[in-house]
N, C-alpha and C positions, 0 to 999 in steps of 0.2 A: 539152813534146816528146811526140810521138806514137810508141807502140810497138804493134806487130801481132804475134801469134801465133795458133796454132790450138788450138780445142778442139772439143767435139762435143756435139750434142744427140740424145737417144734420142727416135725417133719410132716408136711401136709396139714392134717387135722389132728395128728398125735404127737405125744411127746416121747423123747428117749433119754434115758439117763445119761449124764455126762460127769465124768470125774474131773474136777478141777485141782490140778496138781500145782503148788506153788513152792518155788525154791529159791532161797536167798543165800548168796555166797558172796565171798570177797572177790575183787577184781575191778575191771572198769566199770563204773556205775551205767546200768542200762535197765530197760524194761521191755521184755520181749514176750509176746504172747504167741504161741505156736498151736497147731491143731486145726488147721484149716478156718481161722476165723475170718470174718468179713469186715469191711472198713469200719463199721460201728464199733466193733470190738477192739480193732487195731488203735482206734482213736480214744478208747477207755483210759488210756495211760493217765492222760491229764485230768479227766474227770475223776479217776480213783485217787490219784496222789493229793489232789486239791481238797476231795471231800474228806480224806484221812487227816489232813492237817487242819481243816476247819473243824473237825470234830474233836480236836485236842490231842491228836497224836503226832509224833514226830517220826518220819521216815528217814533213816541214814542213808547216805549215799552207798548203795550196794548193787550187786549185779542180780537182777530178779528175773526169774524165767517163769512163765506160767504156761502149762500143757493142758489143753482141753481134749481129753480122750473118750471116746476112740478118735484118733487123728485123721481117719479117711472120711469123716461125715462133716459136711459144711456146717459151720456154726454161724447163726445170724442174730442180729439184734443186740440190744442194750441191757438185757436182762441178766447177762454174766457180770455186770459191774459189781454187784453186791457179794457174790460168792468169791470173786477175785480179791476184793478188798478184805473179806474176812480170812481168806487164805493168807494173804500178805501179812496181815496182823499176827496171825498164828506162827508164821515163820518167822517173824521179827521178834517173836516171844513177848509181843505187847497185848496178847489175848490168849488166855489159857482157858480151855474148855473142851468138852467132848463132841467131836464132829461125826462120829459114826452114827449111822442112821438117821442123818440130818440132811435135808436137801434145802438149799437157799436160793431164791431168785430176786432180783429187783434191779432197777436202775437207779443210779445215784445222781443227785444234784450236786452242784459244786459246794453247797452248804452243809452236806452230809445227808440231807433228808432223802427218802426212798420214793420213787415215782413208780407209777402204774405201768405194768407190762402187759404184753399180748400173751394168750394162751394159758392163763392160769388154770383154767378147767381141765385141759388135757394133761397138764403137769400134775394135778391133783389125782386124775385117774391113773396115771403112771405110777405115782408114788405108792398108791395102794398095791398095785400089782407087783412092784419092786420090793415090797417089805420096809419101805421108808417109814420110821416111827415119828418123825417130826419135820414138818413142812414149813419154812419160813418165807412169807411172801409179803409184798407191799400191803398195807391195811385196806387199801381200796379194792385189791384183789382177794382178800381173805374170804368173804362170803362165797365168791365164784369157786374158789378151791374146796372151801367146805362142803358145797354142793356135790362135788365129785366124790368126796370122802363118804358122804351120806349115800351116794348112789352105789359105790363099791362095797359098803358095810365093813370097811376096814377099820383098825384102830389107829389110823394117822392122826396126829394132833396138829391142827393148822393154826398158825399164829401170824398175826398181821403186825408189822412194824412200820413205824414212820420215819425212822432215822437210822443212820449207822450205828449211833450210840446207843439206841434202844435194841438193835440187834446183838451187839456186843454184851449187854446187860443180860439179855435173854440166855445167850449161850453161856455166860459165866455164872448164871443163876443169882444174879443181883437184882433182877426185876421180876415182879410178881404178875406176869402176863397170863391171862387165861386163854385157852385155846378158843378159837371161834367156831361156833357150831350154827347150823340152819335148819330150820324145820321146813322140809320140802312140801310136806302136805299143806301148809299154810300158803305156800306160794301158788298152789292149784285151787285153793278155796275160793279166791275171789273170782266174781263174774266178770269176764273180759268185756271191754267196750269196743264196739266196732263203728266205724264212721258213718256207715249207710246201713240202714235197716230195709229189708224187702218192703216193710209197710209204707216206707217213704216214697216208693216208686209207683207212679201212676201208670196203669195200662200194662202193657208188655206181658201178659199172661203166658203167651207161648215162649218168650225168651226165659221168663222165670222157670218156667217147667224144664226147659234145656239146661238151665243153671243148676237146677235141682238134681237132674240126672247126671251131669257132670261132676257134681260134688258126691253124689252116692257112689259113683263108680270110679272117681279119680280120673275122669277122661279129660283130654285136651279139648279145647272149644275155640272156635272162631266166630265172631259176630260181624255181620255185614249190614251196614246201614248208613243213611245220610247224617251229616253233622246235626247235632242237636236231638237225635233220637234217643240218647240216654246209654250209649254203650259203654262209657267210662264210669258212669253211676252204678250200672249194672254189675261191672266187673268188680268194683269196690265193696259192693254188697256181698259178694260170693264168700269172702272170709267168714262172714257171720252165720253161714249154714254149714259150714264144714265141721266134722266132728272134732272135739277138742283134742289137743295133743296128748299122747301118751308119754309116760315119763321116759322111756327109752327113745322115742322121737325127739323129745324136748331136749335131752341129753346131747343127742347127735347135732341138732340144730344149734344149740348153744355153743358146741364146740367149734363150728364154723365161724360164728359171730366172735367168739373170743379170740380165735386166731387172727380174724381180720380186723380186731380192735374196734368192733362195732356194737359190742355189748354195753348196754346202758348201765352206768355206775350203781344205780339203785335197784337194778334188776339182775341179779346173779343167774337167773334161769330164764330162758324163753318159754313162756307158758301159752302163747297164743301163736298160730301159724304165721310164717312171714308173708307179707305181701310186697313183692318188689316190682316196680314199674320204671325201667330204664329209659331215657329219652331215646328217640330214634337216631341221634348222632352218635350213640355209644359205640365204642371201637370193639372189634372183634375179641380182643385180649380182655376188656373190661367185662364183656358179656359171658365169655367162657372161661376166663381165669387164665392165669400165666404170669408173664412179665419177666423181667430181669430176675426178681426175687419172686418166685411163684406164689401167688396169692389167689385166694377163692374168687371167681367171677360171679356175675348176678345169678347164673343158673344154680350155683351151689348156695348162695345166700337165700334162694327161694327154696331149698331143700325142705321137704315136707310142707310146703305152702304153695304160693302161686306166683308165677311169673307173668306179668301182665305187659304185653306188647302193644301199645297203642299206634294207631297209623302204621300197621305192619308193613305196607309196601314201601314206607319211606325208609325203612332200614336197609342198609346196603345188602346186596346179594350175598356177599361173602359172610356177613354177620348172620344172615338168616340159614345159611348152609350149615354154618358150624353147629347149629342146634340139632341136627339130625341125629348125630351120634349120641348126646346125652339124653334125647327123647327116647331113644331105642334102649340104651344100655343103663340110664338111671345113674350114671357117674361120669366123670371127666377125667381124662388122663392127660397130664401136662408132662411132656418129655423135655429134659434138658440134657446137656452132654454129661453133667455130673450126677444127675439122678432123675428118676421118674416118680412123680407125685400123683396121687388118685384123690379126688374130691367127690362126695357124694353129690348127686345132681337129680334127686327124686321129686320133681316139682310137676304141678299141673300147669300147662301151657294155656293161657287165655289171651286171645288176640283180638284185635278190632281193626277195622277197615272201612273205608268208604267204598261205594260200589263203582266210583268213577273218579278219575284224578280232579275233576271239578268239585267233588263233594257229592251231591245228590245226583242220582242217575239221570233224572228228568226234571225240567223246571216246571213251574206253575202251570204252563200250557201244554205239558205232555211232550215237549222236545227234548232231545238227548242234550245234556250240558256238554258233551264232547263227542266227538267222532268215534265210530266204532273202532277203527285202528288205534286210536288213543287210548281207550278203554282196554282194548286186548293187550296192548303194551303195559299198561298199568297193572293188569291182573297177572300178566306174564312174571312180574318180578317176584312172585311167589311160586316156586318151582313144584311140580307135581309130587316129587318124593317127600317134600315138606308137608304138603297138604295131605298126602296119604297118612302121615303121622298123627294128624289132628282128627280126633273120632268125631266131633260134632261141629257141623256148620250151620248156622242159624241167621235167618235174616231178621234184622230189627227195623221194623217200619217206624215211620214217623208217627208220634202219638197224637191221636186225634183230640181236638179242643174239648169234646164232650168228656173225654177221659180225664183230661187235665183239671177239669172243674167238678168232677165226681167227688162226692163227700162220702162214698161207700169206703168201708175199711177193708184194706188188702191184708193178706196174711203176713205175720211178722216172721222175721227170719228165725226166732226162737221155735215156732212151730214147725217150719220147714226143716230145721235141723234135727228135730226129732224124728222125722221121717227119714232123713239121711243116715242118722245114727242107727236106725232099725235096719236100713238096707246093708250098711256096713257090717253090722252084727251077723246078718245072714252070710256075707261074704266070708268073714272072719271064719265061722263055722265050717263053711264049705271048704276053705282051703286049709283048715287046721292039720289035716293029714297029709298035706302036699310035702314031700321032701325038700330039702334046701336046693335053690334059694328060696327063702321065705316070701310069700306075697300075701298081700292084705287086700287088694281091691281087683275088681273085674278088669281094669285097664292093664294090669301087669301080666295077665294070662298069656302064656306062650301058646303055640300051635297045638301042642299035645293036650293042654288043659281046655283049649277052646273046643277041641273034638269031644272031650269028655264031659264038659258042663254046658255046652251050647248046642245040644243036638236039636234037630228040627223034625217035625213030621214031613211026610212027603208033599203035602200041599204047600207049606211054608218054603221047603226046599226049591219047588218050582218056581214060587214067587221071587225068592232071592236070585235064582238062576236067571230069570226074565229080566230082573233089575240090573244084573251085572251085564247082560247083553245090550240093553237098551241104553245105559248110562256109561258103558265102556269102563267098568270098574276094575281095578287092579285086585291082585291077591290080597294085599295089605288092606285095601278098602274093605274087601269082603270080611276080613277078620274083625276090622273095626265095626262093621255094622253087627256082627254077632255079638261082640263084647257090650256095645251099647243096648242091644236088645235085651241081653242077660240083666243089665242093670235095671232096664225098665221092668222087667218081670219081677226083680226083687223088690222094687219099690211097690209093686202090687201084691207082693207076698205069694206069687206064683212059683210054683216049683218047676215048671217048664215054660219054654219060650212059646208064646202062642202067637198067632198071625197078627193080631193087633199091636204086639210087642215089636215084631219084626217089621212091620209096616212103618211104624213110628221111627225106628232105627234107620231104615232106608231113606226117610224123608230128611234125616240130619246129614245128608251128603249134598248140599246145595251146589257147592262148587265142583261137584264131579258131574253135574248135569248141564244141559243148555239152559243155565239160570237167567241169563241176560237176553231178554228178547228185545232186540233193537227195533 
């Protein structure tokens, strides 16, 4: 007997409907799964048969064939266990129920319980688009899938199940399970907590200002300073002044974490911007994504948030160079023989480095801690094209003792965040009429938009030209200066870029000038 029901395959961060066709016939007993399954699905035979037996059903020796259609798409993971088991019970006439308009996903344990799966959020979004009326997922994934249903505004009913028997009871109508619902507004109501507040940081007024500008315009930033100057603490304080996530941003970020199986069980939706800080020994694949089974990398996990690279020159040259494409395109393309997968990578890059391989540039007596050639080799680990893609270069000096013992109150992150939100609002209104692709921040402006929104008067043009000649700036650095200057003007509430805004923007190109005076 042939049974059909629906499941889903994860492709990148999206889901695609898969038909699970199960047929039981006479012949030599066997259990075959076709339709490009991976090893995890091929090994599901023993899990499924044992789970069915331990749930109180008997499977007679028959020829069992399972087809996952469409057959030309690779199917991965253990989430097909439950739909295959349900299809098998239906084909054996051990289960009578209606499977039309039902999508089932879940991994089975040997005792018949249903375990958590990856990608429940994109599955829920796909179910709404495909007109699925009933979605059955593991109980721990149900809130996550329900968020997707709320986002799409569809009538999909989401049910969370804990075992194979509970799934059978739901399908046969003998269990009175209620659909799972989630109030998305409540998830956003709570005030997020951040590990570091700007008020906790002593001194460093100039660096705080640079971080505020970076947050307001979505600009990449690098901090250069000796050990102990507070670079890491400053970077960790940055999420606290970023605007809150919008619902669309939250949904897209959550999809990435759902597929990567990094979503917290008690948090079905990401409501704070991610902050990723990989170690400098991180491999290229872990940073950019990919692998034997393509997975999102750190650049994608930082989407709509911050990617913090501490000790930037300690990363391998190859690892740093692979950042160039996502910094420019805001997405990562992972190509394999069988398929090409795209992951979003719209992150803010925040990097930190010492001015010398020995740490501080000079010792207490004013002598260089390393020879000039050693310092140059250390700095040359960061290529010019990568530096060109970093908008703001800022020096982080050692904090003076007088500032450390100062009792004066510094501005809190909450106050600074209001100014950042105001600047972002100006940018949102400015770019509202911009045709696709939609942009939201000054950092995303292309050359055409820079010419439109970053016009200078004659005096400012001469100043910028002089700076480019003296500092030997590239065309990309020229555009970065204009973008940063536009953000500074937005923070000041100025319609036009003034000379003071431009001068400050030029000063944020430390690594483009003869910064190190040996």
